[in-house]
C-alpha positions, 0 to 999 in steps of 0.5 A, a space after each residue: 550534491 544529491 538530495 535524498 529522501 529516506 523513510 524508515 518504517 516502524 520496525 526500523 525505529 522500534 526501539 532505542 537501539 534501532 533508532 541509534 542504528 538508523 541514526 548511524 545509517 543517516 549519518 553515513 549518508 550525510 557524510 557523503 555530502 548528500 542533502 537528507 530528509 528523513 521521514 519516520 513512522 511510529 515505533 512498531 506497535 505504538 499506533 495499535 496501542 493508541 487505538 486500543 486506548 481509544 477503543 477502551 474509552 469509547 465505542 465510536 471515538 470521533 475521527 478528528 480526535 483519532 487523527 490527533 491521537 495517532 499522529 503523536 507516534 510519528 512525532 515521538 520517533 522524529 524527535 528521538 531520531 533528531 535528538 540522537 543525531 544531534 548527540 552524535 554531532 550531526 545537526 538535525 531538526 525534527 518537524 511535524 506535518 504541519 510545520 513542513 506545510 503538508 496540506 491535505 483534504 478534510 477526510 479524517 483517517 485517510 486524507 489525501 495530500 493537496 500540496 506541500 509548501 516545504 519552506 522550512 525543509 528548504 531552509 533547514 537543508 540550506 543550513 546544512 542540517 538533516 530534516 527529520 519529518 514525522 510521517 503519516 500526517 498533515 493538516 486540513 487546508 480549511 480548518 487546520 485540523 490534524 489529519 492522517 493519511 491511512 495505514 502506511 501513510 509514511 511512505 506517501 509522506 516520503 514520496 510527496 516530499 521527494 516530489 515537492 523538493 525535486 529530490 534525486 531519489 526516495 529510499 524506503 527502508 523497512 525490515 525486508 531487503 527489497 521486493 520479493 516474488 512473493 511472501 518468503 514466509 509462505 514460499 521460502 524459495 521466493 526471490 528478491 527482485 532487482 528492478 520492477 516497474 511502477 505499474 507492477 509495484 502499483 498492482 502488487 501494493 493494491 493486491 496485498 503486498 505490504 512493502 509499499 503503500 499504494 499511493 506512494 507508488 502512484 506518486 512515483 509513477 506520476 512524477 517518475 521519482 525512482 524508489 529504492 526499497 532497502 533493509 534498515 538492518 543490512 546493506 544489500 542492494 534492495 529493489 529499484 522501482 522505476 519506469 518500465 524497461 524494455 527487458 521487463 516485458 521478457 518476464 511473463 509473471 514477476 510476482 504473486 501477491 495475496 490479500 487476506 483482508 477481503 470480504 465478499 458482499 452480496 445483494 440478493 434479489 435486486 430488481 434488474 433495471 437501469 440505475 440499480 447498480 449506480 445507486 448501490 455503488 454511489 452509496 458505497 462511494 459516498 462512504 469512502 468504501 473501496 470496492 474491488 471486484 464486481 460480479 452481477 449475475 444473469 437476470 432471472 425473472 426480472 431480478 439479479 444478484 450483485 457481489 463485490 469485494 471490499 476490505 474486511 475492516 470495512 464490512 460492517 460499514 458496507 452492510 450498515 450503508 446498504 441495509 436501508 437501500 435494500 429494504 427500500 427497493 424490496 431486495 431480499 437482503 445484503 450478506 457478507 462472506 469474510 472467509 475469502 482471500 485474493 491471490 494474484 499474479 502480476 507482470 508487464 509481460 502479460 501485455 504481449 503474451 497469451 495464455 497466462 490466465 489459462 495457465 494460472 487457472 489450470 494450475 489452481 484447478 489441478 490442485 482442486 482450488 475453487 475460484 469464486 471470482 475473477 478480475 483481470 487487467 493488462 498486467 494482472 489476474 486476480 482470483 478470489 478463493 477460500 481463505 483456507 487455500 491462500 497459502 497453497 495457492 500462492 506456492 502453486 502459482 509461484 512454482 507454476 511460473 518458475 518465479 524462484 529462478 532468475 528472470 530470463 527470456 522465455 519461449 512463449 507465444 507473443 500476441 500478434 
């Protein structure tokens, strides 16, 4: 008997009718003799609704209370799905993060999982029941306060449970039938990818693709837990996220990702001396702000500028954090540009082939798209461009690397 962890996103459980459809899918999997743990998100729109209520009542609601508030949406979904399954004659029990022993650190609204005891899950599975778990939440290991794992945290909940229970597979059900070469809403000729490596998926998730949450892919890679991304509305094959296979290197570029949730922070006229950059990014790190690209200009007359990107929703916090420091060291100021986006190409084939970045830059230049910042790794190239150009840039790069066509071995120059 296989042990499978399934996760259903907010659109999949967005109404009574959709919860009934999920229950039918779960029941079919159970009839095959599989042990099942089902992790659910809040019904689509529910978390946003709760956040709006809080913001109407307070300009700065305490994060501890926000975690308790936001965790309620997943509990509603879990209870409703369990009620539906039992009404169909399929034994099921629902659980909160606390009840399954989901222990996290004490960072509210973006907690990290420390461990999962999982005793109640094992007992429920041993009794032949389906365990339905409220995703996105856990409890602080020191105080027992409810914590949440950040947006998309139900993916992370599911992967962590799969690892803790040594499951055979983690299936992530969403409103799309797999991982695509780019967003089909921007490039209608985008193609579903049959299989993709953990490294490629990790880059895609961190660079703006919303199919999987970054930390869930990190769990998969670290513990080699296969992930199937499927649609809860169709019965297609989906996309397998797995360890890197040799044939994956034959594909030069696998996907194009983009992220509109970006802002560029610039600190002007900083003293160019040892330790300044360390102070800047230590302050940013202490406030839990996620920095991506960093550029420091060449020193001129003993002064320099530093620019870096952060998620757009952390712009105000970043400015608030750095303003006192800028004043203390006599710099000219700190500014933000929120009219930017990031577009990226990803592919493990970049490790063994040259000229990929040049090809991408040339394609953007030919289209008169100006690149403001560049960041690279072994398997990705990212460019910061104007937010007005992102859709066009995605389509250009998608076409430049022929991503609409089925993958095949390409006659490209290999690194020696």
